[in-house]
TIRO-2110 file (N, C-alpha, C; in Angstrom, 1 decimal):
// TIRO-2110
149.6, 92.2, 58.4, N, 1, A
149.7, 91.8, 59.7, CA, 1, A
149.1, 92.7, 60.7, C, 1, A
149.4, 94.3, 60.3, N, 2, A
148.7, 95.3, 60.6, CA, 2, A
147.1, 95.3, 61.0, C, 2, A
146.8, 94.9, 60.0, N, 3, A
145.3, 94.8, 60.2, CA, 3, A
144.7, 93.8, 61.0, C, 3, A
145.2, 92.6, 60.9, N, 4, A
144.8, 91.7, 61.8, CA, 4, A
145.4, 92.1, 63.1, C, 4, A
146.3, 92.8, 63.3, N, 5, A
146.1, 92.9, 65.3, CA, 5, A
145.2, 94.0, 65.3, C, 5, A
144.8, 95.2, 64.5, N, 6, A
143.9, 96.5, 64.8, CA, 6, A
142.7, 95.7, 64.9, C, 6, A
142.5, 94.5, 63.9, N, 7, A
141.4, 93.8, 63.8, CA, 7, A
140.9, 93.1, 65.1, C, 7, A
141.7, 92.6, 65.4, N, 8, A
141.7, 91.7, 67.2, CA, 8, A
141.8, 92.8, 68.1, C, 8, A
142.3, 94.1, 67.8, N, 9, A
141.9, 95.2, 69.5, CA, 9, A
140.2, 95.6, 69.2, C, 9, A
139.9, 96.1, 68.0, N, 10, A
138.5, 96.5, 67.8, CA, 10, A
137.9, 95.4, 68.5, C, 10, A
138.1, 93.9, 68.1, N, 11, A
137.1, 93.3, 68.4, CA, 11, A
137.0, 92.8, 70.0, C, 11, A
138.3, 93.0, 70.4, N, 12, A
138.7, 92.6, 72.3, CA, 12, A
137.6, 94.0, 72.5, C, 12, A
137.8, 94.9, 72.1, N, 13, A
137.4, 96.4, 72.9, CA, 13, A
136.0, 96.6, 72.5, C, 13, A
135.5, 96.0, 71.6, N, 14, A
134.1, 96.4, 71.5, CA, 14, A
133.4, 96.0, 72.3, C, 14, A
133.0, 94.6, 73.0, N, 15, A
132.2, 94.6, 74.5, CA, 15, A
132.5, 95.3, 75.2, C, 15, A
133.7, 96.0, 75.3, N, 16, A
133.8, 96.9, 76.8, CA, 16, A
133.4, 98.2, 76.1, C, 16, A
133.5, 98.7, 74.9, N, 17, A
132.8, 99.9, 74.4, CA, 17, A
131.0, 99.7, 74.7, C, 17, A
131.0, 98.6, 74.2, N, 18, A
129.2, 98.1, 74.4, CA, 18, A
128.6, 98.6, 75.5, C, 18, A
129.3, 97.6, 76.1, N, 19, A
128.9, 97.8, 77.6, CA, 19, A
129.2, 99.5, 78.4, C, 19, A
130.3, 100.1, 78.3, N, 20, A
130.0, 101.3, 78.8, CA, 20, A
129.0, 102.2, 78.3, C, 20, A
128.7, 101.9, 76.9, N, 21, A
127.5, 102.5, 76.3, CA, 21, A
125.9, 102.5, 77.0, C, 21, A
126.0, 101.1, 77.2, N, 22, A
125.0, 100.5, 78.0, CA, 22, A
124.7, 100.9, 79.3, C, 22, A
125.6, 101.6, 80.2, N, 23, A
126.1, 102.1, 81.7, CA, 23, A
125.5, 103.5, 81.5, C, 23, A
125.6, 104.2, 80.1, N, 24, A
125.0, 105.5, 80.1, CA, 24, A
123.3, 105.6, 79.9, C, 24, A
122.8, 105.1, 79.4, N, 25, A
121.1, 104.8, 79.4, CA, 25, A
120.6, 104.4, 80.6, C, 25, A
120.0, 105.5, 80.7, N, 26, A
119.0, 105.1, 82.5, CA, 26, A
118.4, 104.1, 82.7, C, 26, A
118.1, 103.1, 83.0, N, 27, A
117.1, 101.7, 82.9, CA, 27, A
116.4, 102.6, 84.0, C, 27, A
114.7, 102.5, 84.3, N, 28, A
114.0, 102.8, 85.4, CA, 28, A
113.6, 101.6, 86.0, C, 28, A
113.5, 101.3, 87.6, N, 29, A
112.7, 100.7, 87.8, CA, 29, A
111.2, 100.9, 88.0, C, 29, A
110.9, 100.0, 88.6, N, 30, A
109.7, 100.3, 89.0, CA, 30, A
109.4, 101.0, 89.9, C, 30, A
109.6, 101.0, 91.2, N, 31, A
109.8, 102.1, 92.1, CA, 31, A
109.8, 103.6, 91.4, C, 31, A
110.7, 104.2, 90.4, N, 32, A
111.0, 105.0, 89.7, CA, 32, A
109.5, 105.2, 89.1, C, 32, A
108.9, 104.4, 88.4, N, 33, A
108.0, 104.9, 87.1, CA, 33, A
106.7, 104.6, 88.4, C, 33, A
106.6, 104.7, 89.8, N, 34, A
105.2, 104.9, 90.4, CA, 34, A
105.3, 106.2, 90.8, C, 34, A
104.1, 107.0, 90.6, N, 35, A
103.7, 108.0, 90.8, CA, 35, A
103.8, 108.7, 92.0, C, 35, A
104.6, 109.8, 92.9, N, 36, A
104.4, 109.8, 94.0, CA, 36, A
103.5, 110.3, 94.8, C, 36, A
103.3, 109.8, 96.0, N, 37, A
101.8, 109.9, 96.7, CA, 37, A
102.0, 111.4, 97.3, C, 37, A
100.2, 112.2, 97.2, N, 38, A
100.5, 113.1, 97.7, CA, 38, A
100.6, 113.7, 99.1, C, 38, A
101.1, 114.8, 99.2, N, 39, A
101.8, 115.2, 100.6, CA, 39, A
100.3, 115.3, 101.6, C, 39, A
100.5, 115.2, 103.0, N, 40, A
99.3, 115.1, 103.3, CA, 40, A
98.8, 116.2, 104.1, C, 40, A
97.5, 116.5, 104.1, N, 41, A
97.2, 117.7, 104.4, CA, 41, A
97.5, 117.9, 105.9, C, 41, A
98.2, 119.0, 105.9, N, 42, A
98.8, 119.5, 107.3, CA, 42, A
97.8, 119.5, 108.2, C, 42, A
96.5, 120.2, 108.3, N, 43, A
95.3, 120.6, 108.8, CA, 43, A
94.7, 119.2, 109.2, C, 43, A
94.9, 118.0, 108.7, N, 44, A
94.4, 116.7, 109.3, CA, 44, A
92.9, 116.8, 108.5, C, 44, A
92.4, 115.5, 108.5, N, 45, A
91.2, 115.5, 108.0, CA, 45, A
90.2, 116.3, 108.5, C, 45, A
89.1, 116.8, 107.7, N, 46, A
87.9, 118.1, 107.5, CA, 46, A
87.1, 117.7, 109.0, C, 46, A
86.8, 116.2, 109.2, N, 47, A
85.8, 116.1, 110.2, CA, 47, A
86.4, 116.1, 111.5, C, 47, A
88.0, 115.8, 111.6, N, 48, A
88.1, 115.4, 113.0, CA, 48, A
88.5, 116.6, 113.8, C, 48, A
88.6, 116.4, 115.3, N, 49, A
89.0, 117.5, 116.0, CA, 49, A
89.9, 117.0, 116.9, C, 49, A
90.2, 118.0, 118.3, N, 50, A
91.4, 117.7, 118.7, CA, 50, A
90.8, 116.5, 120.1, C, 50, A
91.9, 115.7, 120.4, N, 51, A
91.9, 114.7, 121.4, CA, 51, A
91.2, 115.6, 122.5, C, 51, A
89.9, 115.3, 123.1, N, 52, A
90.0, 115.7, 124.7, CA, 52, A
88.8, 117.0, 124.2, C, 52, A
88.6, 117.5, 123.0, N, 53, A
87.7, 118.6, 122.8, CA, 53, A
86.5, 118.1, 123.3, C, 53, A
85.6, 118.9, 124.0, N, 54, A
84.5, 119.1, 124.2, CA, 54, A
83.7, 120.0, 123.6, C, 54, A
82.3, 119.9, 123.6, N, 55, A
81.3, 121.2, 123.4, CA, 55, A
79.9, 120.4, 123.0, C, 55, A
79.0, 121.6, 122.8, N, 56, A
77.4, 121.2, 123.1, CA, 56, A
77.0, 122.0, 121.8, C, 56, A
76.1, 121.2, 121.1, N, 57, A
75.2, 121.6, 120.1, CA, 57, A
74.2, 121.5, 120.0, C, 57, A
73.3, 122.4, 119.3, N, 58, A
71.8, 122.3, 119.4, CA, 58, A
71.3, 122.5, 117.9, C, 58, A
70.5, 121.4, 117.4, N, 59, A
70.3, 121.4, 116.4, CA, 59, A
69.0, 120.7, 116.1, C, 59, A
68.7, 120.3, 114.8, N, 60, A
67.7, 119.3, 114.3, CA, 60, A
68.9, 117.9, 114.0, C, 60, A
68.0, 117.0, 114.0, N, 61, A
68.5, 115.6, 113.8, CA, 61, A
68.0, 115.5, 112.2, C, 61, A
69.1, 115.2, 111.3, N, 62, A
69.0, 115.0, 110.0, CA, 62, A
69.1, 113.6, 109.2, C, 62, A
69.9, 112.7, 110.5, N, 63, A
70.1, 111.6, 109.8, CA, 63, A
70.2, 110.6, 111.4, C, 63, A
69.8, 109.6, 111.4, N, 64, A
70.2, 108.3, 112.5, CA, 64, A
70.4, 106.9, 111.3, C, 64, A
71.9, 106.7, 111.8, N, 65, A
71.9, 105.4, 111.1, CA, 65, A
72.6, 104.5, 112.5, C, 65, A
71.7, 103.5, 112.7, N, 66, A
72.3, 102.9, 113.8, CA, 66, A
73.0, 103.9, 115.2, C, 66, A
73.5, 103.8, 115.7, N, 67, A
74.0, 105.1, 117.1, CA, 67, A
74.7, 106.2, 116.3, C, 67, A
75.0, 106.2, 115.0, N, 68, A
75.5, 107.5, 114.5, CA, 68, A
74.8, 108.5, 114.5, C, 68, A
74.1, 109.7, 115.1, N, 69, A
73.3, 110.6, 114.8, CA, 69, A
74.2, 112.0, 114.1, C, 69, A
73.2, 112.4, 113.0, N, 70, A
73.6, 113.7, 112.5, CA, 70, A
73.2, 115.1, 112.7, C, 70, A
73.5, 116.0, 113.4, N, 71, A
72.6, 116.8, 113.8, CA, 71, A
73.2, 118.4, 113.1, C, 71, A
72.1, 119.1, 112.2, N, 72, A
72.7, 120.2, 111.7, CA, 72, A
72.4, 121.4, 112.7, C, 72, A
73.3, 122.3, 113.3, N, 73, A
73.0, 123.4, 113.8, CA, 73, A
73.1, 124.6, 113.1, C, 73, A
73.4, 125.4, 113.9, N, 74, A
73.1, 127.1, 113.4, CA, 74, A
74.5, 127.0, 112.7, C, 74, A
75.6, 126.9, 113.2, N, 75, A
77.0, 126.9, 112.6, CA, 75, A
77.3, 125.5, 112.0, C, 75, A
77.3, 124.4, 112.3, N, 76, A
77.8, 123.0, 111.7, CA, 76, A
77.3, 122.2, 111.8, C, 76, A
77.2, 121.1, 110.9, N, 77, A
76.6, 119.6, 110.9, CA, 77, A
77.6, 118.6, 111.8, C, 77, A
77.1, 117.7, 112.6, N, 78, A
78.1, 117.4, 113.1, CA, 78, A
77.5, 115.8, 113.4, C, 78, A
78.5, 114.3, 113.3, N, 79, A
78.3, 113.6, 113.2, CA, 79, A
78.2, 112.9, 114.6, C, 79, A
77.8, 112.4, 115.5, N, 80, A
78.3, 112.3, 117.0, CA, 80, A
77.7, 110.8, 116.9, C, 80, A
78.3, 109.9, 118.1, N, 81, A
78.1, 108.7, 118.3, CA, 81, A
78.3, 108.1, 119.7, C, 81, A
77.6, 107.1, 120.2, N, 82, A
77.9, 106.8, 121.5, CA, 82, A
79.3, 106.1, 122.0, C, 82, A
79.8, 106.0, 123.0, N, 83, A
81.3, 105.3, 123.2, CA, 83, A
81.3, 103.9, 122.8, C, 83, A
82.1, 103.1, 122.6, N, 84, A
82.4, 101.9, 122.2, CA, 84, A
82.1, 101.1, 123.5, C, 84, A
82.0, 100.2, 124.4, N, 85, A
81.9, 99.3, 124.8, CA, 85, A
82.5, 98.1, 125.1, C, 85, A
83.6, 97.6, 125.2, N, 86, A
83.8, 96.1, 125.4, CA, 86, A
84.8, 96.0, 123.9, C, 86, A
85.1, 94.7, 123.6, N, 87, A
85.9, 94.2, 122.7, CA, 87, A
85.3, 94.6, 121.1, C, 87, A
85.3, 93.7, 120.3, N, 88, A
85.0, 93.4, 119.1, CA, 88, A
83.5, 93.2, 118.8, C, 88, A
82.6, 93.2, 117.9, N, 89, A
81.4, 92.8, 117.9, CA, 89, A
81.2, 91.4, 118.1, C, 89, A
82.0, 90.4, 117.6, N, 90, A
82.0, 89.1, 118.1, CA, 90, A
82.2, 88.6, 119.6, C, 90, A
82.7, 89.6, 120.3, N, 91, A
83.2, 89.6, 121.7, CA, 91, A
82.3, 90.0, 122.3, C, 91, A
81.1, 90.6, 121.7, N, 92, A
80.1, 91.4, 122.4, CA, 92, A
80.3, 92.6, 122.7, C, 92, A
81.0, 93.4, 122.2, N, 93, A
81.3, 94.9, 122.3, CA, 93, A
80.5, 95.7, 121.5, C, 93, A
80.0, 96.7, 121.5, N, 94, A
79.0, 97.2, 120.8, CA, 94, A
78.7, 99.0, 121.5, C, 94, A
77.9, 99.6, 120.6, N, 95, A
77.9, 100.8, 121.1, CA, 95, A
77.2, 101.1, 122.8, C, 95, A
77.4, 102.0, 123.6, N, 96, A
77.1, 102.1, 125.1, CA, 96, A
75.7, 101.7, 125.0, C, 96, A
75.0, 101.0, 125.8, N, 97, A
73.6, 100.4, 125.3, CA, 97, A
72.7, 101.2, 125.9, C, 97, A
72.5, 102.1, 126.9, N, 98, A
72.3, 102.9, 127.6, CA, 98, A
72.0, 104.3, 127.0, C, 98, A
73.1, 104.4, 126.1, N, 99, A
73.0, 105.8, 124.9, CA, 99, A
72.3, 105.7, 124.1, C, 99, A
72.5, 103.9, 123.2, N, 100, A
71.9, 103.7, 122.3, CA, 100, A
70.1, 103.6, 122.4, C, 100, A
69.8, 103.3, 124.0, N, 101, A
68.3, 103.4, 124.1, CA, 101, A
67.8, 105.1, 124.0, C, 101, A
68.5, 105.6, 124.4, N, 102, A
67.9, 107.3, 124.8, CA, 102, A
68.2, 107.9, 123.2, C, 102, A
68.5, 107.7, 122.3, N, 103, A
69.2, 107.9, 121.1, CA, 103, A
67.9, 107.4, 120.2, C, 103, A
67.2, 106.0, 120.3, N, 104, A
66.0, 105.5, 119.8, CA, 104, A
64.5, 106.3, 120.6, C, 104, A
64.6, 107.2, 121.1, N, 105, A
63.7, 107.9, 121.6, CA, 105, A
63.7, 109.0, 120.3, C, 105, A
64.7, 109.6, 119.6, N, 106, A
64.7, 110.9, 118.8, CA, 106, A
64.4, 110.2, 117.5, C, 106, A
63.8, 110.8, 116.3, N, 107, A
64.1, 110.4, 115.2, CA, 107, A
64.0, 111.7, 114.4, C, 107, A
64.2, 111.8, 113.2, N, 108, A
64.6, 112.7, 112.1, CA, 108, A
63.5, 113.4, 112.6, C, 108, A
64.1, 115.1, 112.4, N, 109, A
63.3, 116.1, 112.5, CA, 109, A
63.1, 116.6, 113.8, C, 109, A
63.7, 115.9, 115.0, N, 110, A
63.8, 116.3, 116.3, CA, 110, A
64.7, 117.6, 116.7, C, 110, A
64.2, 118.3, 117.6, N, 111, A
65.5, 119.1, 117.7, CA, 111, A
65.9, 119.2, 118.9, C, 111, A
67.2, 118.8, 119.1, N, 112, A
68.0, 118.3, 120.5, CA, 112, A
69.3, 118.8, 120.8, C, 112, A
69.8, 118.6, 121.9, N, 113, A
70.9, 119.5, 122.1, CA, 113, A
71.9, 118.4, 123.0, C, 113, A
73.3, 118.1, 122.3, N, 114, A
74.1, 117.3, 122.2, CA, 114, A
75.4, 117.5, 123.1, C, 114, A
75.5, 116.9, 124.0, N, 115, A
76.8, 117.4, 124.7, CA, 115, A
77.9, 116.3, 124.2, C, 115, A
79.1, 116.7, 123.8, N, 116, A
79.7, 115.7, 122.8, CA, 116, A
81.6, 115.8, 123.4, C, 116, A
82.0, 115.2, 123.2, N, 117, A
83.5, 114.7, 123.6, CA, 117, A
84.1, 114.1, 122.4, C, 117, A
85.4, 114.3, 122.1, N, 118, A
86.3, 114.2, 120.7, CA, 118, A
87.2, 113.0, 121.5, C, 118, A
86.6, 111.6, 120.7, N, 119, A
87.9, 110.8, 121.5, CA, 119, A
87.6, 109.8, 120.2, C, 119, A
88.8, 110.0, 119.6, N, 120, A
88.8, 109.3, 117.9, CA, 120, A
87.3, 109.5, 117.0, C, 120, A
86.3, 109.9, 117.8, N, 121, A
85.0, 110.2, 116.8, CA, 121, A
84.7, 111.6, 117.6, C, 121, A
83.9, 112.0, 117.5, N, 122, A
82.6, 113.1, 117.9, CA, 122, A
81.6, 111.9, 118.8, C, 122, A
82.0, 112.1, 120.2, N, 123, A
81.2, 110.8, 121.1, CA, 123, A
80.2, 111.4, 122.3, C, 123, A
79.0, 111.1, 122.3, N, 124, A
78.1, 111.7, 122.9, CA, 124, A
78.3, 111.4, 124.6, C, 124, A
78.4, 112.7, 125.2, N, 125, A
78.3, 112.7, 126.4, CA, 125, A
76.7, 112.7, 127.0, C, 125, A
76.0, 113.9, 126.6, N, 126, A
74.5, 113.5, 126.8, CA, 126, A
73.6, 114.3, 125.4, C, 126, A
72.5, 113.8, 125.5, N, 127, A
71.6, 114.1, 124.5, CA, 127, A
70.4, 114.2, 125.0, C, 127, A
69.7, 115.6, 124.5, N, 128, A
68.3, 115.6, 125.5, CA, 128, A
67.5, 116.6, 124.3, C, 128, A
66.3, 116.7, 124.6, N, 129, A
65.5, 117.1, 123.7, CA, 129, A
65.4, 118.9, 123.5, C, 129, A
65.4, 119.4, 123.1, N, 130, A
65.7, 120.5, 123.2, CA, 130, A
64.5, 121.8, 123.2, C, 130, A
64.8, 122.6, 123.9, N, 131, A
63.6, 123.7, 124.4, CA, 131, A
62.9, 124.3, 123.7, C, 131, A
END
């Protein structure tokens, strides 16, 4: 009779012991398996300036791509573009047409002076042939 009682107790407690043992094993979720994102650069993206910052750059045009002009100066290389006018391109928006006409007069290799202002990107305030 004692054996029967012991066997019944063991069988009754066996599922409890198995469940408690399962709790000890750590199950990793999908969230835990993903690799962590790298910390953001505290200095921000390399090409970005401070909103509202202005300046002038004299240098040689090394690339013209639509309204984007890349100029290599003595100290740095800068990509500048005209201000955006209007909404989306479908709604008739686009780079400032007057500035686009001025840019079309220059080609790669020309030496120019550009007045710029940082507003989301380096925007062209003025552009002229350098003396």
